[in-house]
SELOTI-223288 format. One record per residue (C-alpha): residue number from 1; residue in three letters; y, x, z. Coordinates in Angstrom, 3 decimals, always signed. Layout:
SELOTI-223288
[NUM,'ALA',[Y,X,Z]];
...
This chain:
SELOTI-223288
[1,'MET',[+0.000,+0.000,+0.000]];
[2,'LYS',[+2.358,+2.812,+0.925]];
[3,'LEU',[+1.554,+4.594,-2.349]];
[4,'THR',[+2.263,+1.465,-4.365]];
[5,'ARG',[+5.610,+0.971,-2.592]];
[6,'LYS',[+6.512,+4.610,-3.166]];
[7,'ARG',[+5.759,+4.284,-6.875]];
[8,'ALA',[+7.891,+1.123,-7.054]];
[9,'ILE',[+10.788,+2.916,-5.388]];
[10,'VAL',[+10.469,+5.847,-7.800]];
[11,'ALA',[+10.307,+3.491,-10.791]];
[12,'LEU',[+13.346,+1.590,-9.561]];
[13,'SER',[+15.258,+4.827,-9.057]];
[14,'VAL',[+14.436,+5.963,-12.594]];
[15,'CYS',[+15.545,+2.616,-14.029]];
[16,'LEU',[+18.810,+2.740,-12.094]];
[17,'ALA',[+19.423,+6.297,-13.301]];
[18,'LEU',[+18.784,+5.273,-16.922]];
[19,'VAL',[+21.096,+2.274,-16.620]];
[20,'ALA',[+23.828,+4.443,-15.082]];
[21,'ALA',[+23.443,+7.014,-17.870]];
[22,'TRP',[+23.558,+4.304,-20.541]];
[23,'ALA',[+26.648,+2.765,-18.950]];
[24,'GLY',[+28.346,+6.153,-18.788]];
[25,'ILE',[+27.609,+6.907,-22.431]];
[26,'SER',[+28.785,+3.424,-23.507]];
[27,'TYR',[+32.044,+3.828,-21.623]];
[28,'ALA',[+32.646,+7.350,-22.918]];
[29,'THR',[+31.911,+6.428,-26.535]];
[30,'ASN',[+33.743,+3.092,-26.397]];
[31,'THR',[+30.715,+1.015,-27.364]];
[32,'PRO',[+29.571,-2.387,-26.058]];
[33,'PRO',[+29.550,-3.652,-23.418]];
[34,'PHE',[+32.395,-1.351,-22.391]];
[35,'LYS',[+34.297,-1.332,-25.675]];
[36,'LYS',[+38.024,-1.324,-25.044]];
[37,'PRO',[+40.118,-4.168,-26.491]];
[38,'LYS',[+41.909,-3.654,-29.789]];
[39,'GLY',[+45.486,-2.435,-29.489]];
[40,'THR',[+48.440,-4.466,-30.725]];
[41,'VAL',[+51.559,-3.738,-32.740]];
[42,'GLU',[+54.731,-5.066,-31.145]];
[43,'THR',[+57.823,-6.190,-33.053]];
[44,'ALA',[+60.055,-3.709,-31.234]];
[45,'GLU',[+57.892,-0.792,-32.439]];
[46,'LEU',[+58.286,-1.491,-36.170]];
[47,'CYS',[+60.043,+1.023,-38.405]];
[48,'PRO',[+63.039,-0.002,-40.575]];
[49,'SER',[+60.796,-0.317,-43.645]];
[50,'PHE',[+59.389,-3.471,-42.064]];
[51,'GLY',[+62.402,-4.602,-40.068]];
[52,'ASN',[+62.344,-6.379,-36.743]];
[53,'SER',[+59.964,-9.116,-37.854]];
[54,'GLN',[+57.442,-11.046,-35.811]];
[55,'GLU',[+55.805,-12.024,-39.109]];
[56,'VAL',[+55.166,-8.356,-39.927]];
[57,'ALA',[+53.751,-7.648,-36.476]];
[58,'GLY',[+51.377,-10.572,-36.864]];
[59,'ILE',[+50.227,-9.382,-40.300]];
[60,'LEU',[+49.648,-5.842,-39.076]];
[61,'ASN',[+47.606,-7.047,-36.124]];
[62,'ARG',[+45.378,-8.929,-38.561]];
[63,'LEU',[+45.125,-6.214,-41.215]];
[64,'LEU',[+44.803,-2.987,-39.249]];
[65,'PRO',[+41.273,-1.861,-38.388]];
[66,'TYR',[+40.171,-1.491,-34.801]];
[67,'ALA',[+41.931,+1.097,-32.654]];
[68,'THR',[+42.574,+1.131,-28.939]];
[69,'SER',[+46.264,+1.803,-29.632]];
[70,'TYR',[+48.594,+2.205,-32.599]];
[71,'ARG',[+51.385,+4.669,-33.225]];
[72,'ILE',[+54.201,+3.998,-35.694]];
[73,'SER',[+56.016,+7.052,-37.017]];
[74,'ARG',[+59.723,+7.436,-37.313]];
[75,'GLU',[+61.211,+6.390,-40.625]];
[76,'GLY',[+61.323,+9.298,-43.043]];
[77,'GLY',[+63.294,+9.845,-46.242]];
[78,'THR',[+66.859,+9.594,-47.506]];
[79,'PRO',[+68.536,+6.211,-48.057]];
[80,'ARG',[+70.705,+5.583,-51.097]];
[81,'SER',[+74.449,+5.598,-50.539]];
[82,'PRO',[+76.673,+2.741,-51.789]];
[83,'SER',[+77.943,+4.978,-54.607]];
[84,'PRO',[+77.058,+3.458,-58.007]];
[85,'THR',[+76.102,+6.908,-59.325]];
[86,'ASP',[+73.567,+7.580,-56.580]];
[87,'LEU',[+70.077,+7.139,-58.021]];
[88,'HIS',[+68.114,+8.470,-55.074]];
[89,'HIS',[+66.389,+6.494,-52.361]];
[90,'LEU',[+63.311,+7.404,-50.371]];
[91,'SER',[+61.774,+5.919,-47.257]];
[92,'SER',[+58.341,+6.115,-45.684]];
[93,'CYS',[+56.602,+5.131,-42.495]];
[94,'THR',[+53.028,+5.469,-41.284]];
[95,'ILE',[+50.879,+3.694,-38.723]];
[96,'SER',[+48.099,+5.609,-37.001]];
[97,'GLY',[+45.380,+4.525,-34.626]];
[98,'ASP',[+43.154,+6.681,-32.430]];
[99,'GLY',[+44.253,+9.803,-34.290]];
[100,'ARG',[+43.737,+8.464,-37.835]];
[101,'ARG',[+46.378,+7.380,-40.324]];
[102,'LEU',[+45.659,+3.760,-41.158]];
[103,'LEU',[+48.636,+2.575,-43.199]];
[104,'LEU',[+51.471,+4.006,-45.278]];
[105,'VAL',[+54.516,+2.120,-46.528]];
[106,'ARG',[+56.714,+4.000,-48.986]];
[107,'THR',[+59.664,+3.224,-51.245]];
[108,'GLU',[+61.001,+5.524,-53.948]];
[109,'MET',[+63.749,+5.022,-56.512]];
[110,'GLY',[+62.799,+6.104,-60.000]];
[111,'GLY',[+62.953,+5.231,-63.672]];
[112,'TRP',[+59.906,+3.510,-65.169]];
[113,'SER',[+60.239,+2.082,-68.653]];
[114,'ASN',[+57.230,-0.219,-68.422]];
[115,'GLU',[+54.928,-1.836,-65.909]];
[116,'LYS',[+51.835,+0.166,-66.822]];
[117,'GLY',[+53.569,+3.509,-66.337]];
[118,'TRP',[+54.793,+2.462,-62.892]];
[119,'ARG',[+51.418,+1.007,-61.892]];
[120,'ASP',[+49.513,+4.117,-62.996]];
[121,'GLU',[+51.834,+6.370,-61.010]];
[122,'VAL',[+51.427,+4.305,-57.851]];
[123,'LEU',[+47.643,+4.275,-58.139]];
[124,'GLY',[+47.214,+7.869,-59.255]];
[125,'ASN',[+43.549,+8.784,-59.620]];
[126,'THR',[+42.181,+6.148,-57.260]];
[127,'ASN',[+38.637,+5.335,-58.314]];
[128,'GLY',[+37.630,+1.722,-58.807]];
[129,'ARG',[+41.194,+0.493,-59.150]];
[130,'ARG',[+41.459,-3.093,-60.310]];
[131,'PRO',[+45.130,-4.089,-60.173]];
[132,'THR',[+45.808,-7.805,-59.990]];
[133,'PRO',[+49.397,-8.958,-60.543]];
[134,'PHE',[+51.196,-11.309,-58.192]];
[135,'ASP',[+54.667,-12.828,-58.155]];
[136,'ALA',[+57.245,-10.576,-56.485]];
[137,'GLY',[+60.169,-8.465,-57.677]];
[138,'ARG',[+60.085,-7.548,-61.367]];
[139,'TRP',[+56.473,-6.378,-61.235]];
[140,'ALA',[+53.883,-6.516,-58.485]];
[141,'PHE',[+50.176,-5.916,-58.098]];
[142,'SER',[+47.494,-5.536,-55.475]];
[143,'THR',[+44.211,-3.712,-55.710]];
[144,'THR',[+41.092,-3.676,-53.558]];
[145,'PRO',[+38.816,-0.722,-54.356]];
[146,'GLU',[+36.238,+0.444,-51.849]];
[147,'ILE',[+38.281,+3.323,-50.469]];
[148,'LEU',[+41.903,+2.279,-50.808]];
[149,'ARG',[+43.774,-1.022,-50.761]];
[150,'VAL',[+47.287,-1.228,-52.160]];
[151,'GLY',[+50.003,-3.846,-52.434]];
[152,'ALA',[+52.963,-2.744,-54.572]];
[153,'VAL',[+56.255,-4.221,-55.768]];
[154,'PHE',[+58.758,-2.866,-58.294]];
[155,'SER',[+62.261,-4.198,-57.708]];
[156,'ALA',[+65.191,-3.974,-60.111]];
[157,'CYS',[+68.136,-2.265,-58.408]];
[158,'VAL',[+70.914,-0.860,-60.614]];
[159,'PRO',[+71.876,-1.825,-64.178]];
[160,'TYR',[+71.248,+1.506,-65.907]];
[161,'GLY',[+68.650,+4.181,-66.459]];
[162,'ASP',[+65.618,+1.943,-65.846]];
[163,'SER',[+66.140,+2.823,-62.189]];
[164,'GLY',[+64.425,+0.599,-59.672]];
[165,'LEU',[+62.569,+0.687,-56.392]];
[166,'SER',[+58.825,+1.243,-56.172]];
[167,'THR',[+57.503,-0.014,-52.836]];
[168,'TYR',[+53.872,+0.096,-51.846]];
[169,'VAL',[+51.731,-0.483,-48.796]];
[170,'GLN',[+48.527,+1.554,-48.716]];
[171,'LEU',[+45.630,+0.867,-46.366]];
[172,'ARG',[+43.189,+3.691,-45.746]];
[173,'ASP',[+40.387,+1.377,-44.620]];
[174,'PRO',[+39.227,-1.823,-46.284]];
[175,'ALA',[+41.228,-4.829,-45.156]];
[176,'PRO',[+39.504,-8.015,-44.012]];
[177,'ALA',[+38.079,-10.017,-46.902]];
[178,'ASP',[+40.644,-12.754,-46.325]];
[179,'GLY',[+43.545,-10.291,-45.934]];
[180,'LEU',[+44.734,-10.072,-49.548]];
[181,'ASP',[+47.606,-12.508,-49.077]];
[182,'ASP',[+48.666,-10.624,-45.952]];
[183,'LEU',[+48.664,-7.321,-47.841]];
[184,'ARG',[+50.780,-8.792,-50.619]];
[185,'ARG',[+53.210,-10.367,-48.167]];
[186,'LEU',[+53.569,-7.056,-46.330]];
[187,'ALA',[+54.471,-5.279,-49.589]];
[188,'GLU',[+56.909,-8.061,-50.471]];
[189,'ILE',[+58.694,-7.829,-47.110]];
[190,'ALA',[+58.935,-4.036,-47.358]];
[191,'ALA',[+60.345,-4.356,-50.897]];
[192,'GLU',[+62.940,-6.873,-49.711]];
[193,'ARG',[+64.014,-4.547,-46.908]];
[194,'ALA',[+64.235,-1.586,-49.304]];
[195,'HIS',[+66.291,-3.569,-51.811]];
[196,'GLU',[+68.835,-4.292,-49.082]];
[197,'ALA',[+68.815,-0.753,-47.658]];
[198,'ALA',[+69.348,+0.784,-51.127]];
[199,'HIS',[+72.520,-1.290,-51.762]];
[200,'CYS',[+71.054,-2.658,-54.980]];
[201,'THR',[+73.390,-4.546,-57.312]];
[202,'LEU',[+70.750,-6.316,-59.421]];
[203,'PRO',[+68.464,-9.093,-58.159]];
[204,'ALA',[+65.004,-7.717,-57.406]];
[205,'ASP',[+63.428,-9.905,-60.093]];
[206,'ALA',[+65.988,-9.124,-62.827]];
[207,'PRO',[+64.184,-8.747,-66.176]];
[208,'GLN',[+64.040,-5.405,-67.914]];
[209,'GLN',[+66.891,-4.984,-70.385]];
[210,'GLN',[+65.148,-2.862,-72.980]];
[211,'ASP',[+62.163,-0.600,-73.554]];
[212,'THR',[+62.780,+3.125,-73.674]];
[213,'ALA',[+60.547,+6.166,-73.831]];
[214,'GLY',[+57.963,+6.284,-71.047]];
[215,'ARG',[+58.616,+8.239,-67.936]];
């Protein structure tokens, strides 16, 4: 009887040790049942590219992949001055989570003579690109390849030199399957903010005046 009780105590001790080890590993590696809750993006943390918008914060909290916390970089770049001869504008902002860059929003002023040339430059050599147009600015598209998801808007800005604003939002990880509208709306909001910040004199959706040689 004593031997049986001793064996039971030993077995119980081993089980408790295994459970404690499993719990410690789960906590250290952030796996269930001790997985930490997903972090949130607050309106006050947003960079100027997105403005102080509760709508944007809500979209980001839906689109961004899991991270225990998010970090939004300071706005980078050089804004366009009100001078009509200034054809330079650049802004960028990134969102990181748990040490990984998750999202980039970037606006650049440049001269693109046609939609394809602009679209190809935004996408670069991304494999599996399948741009689908949507209604925003002069041109807009979204794409959902396996590796990279992009929402981009080209906005008319000044009435000469084919100069306009190329704004895109780039997700490093696949967005939720139902997140396409959110991605497009995020790009649209960023384009609207950039159009205002760049002191543009043309409406964002102004049609192209003429075709010139490609960029």
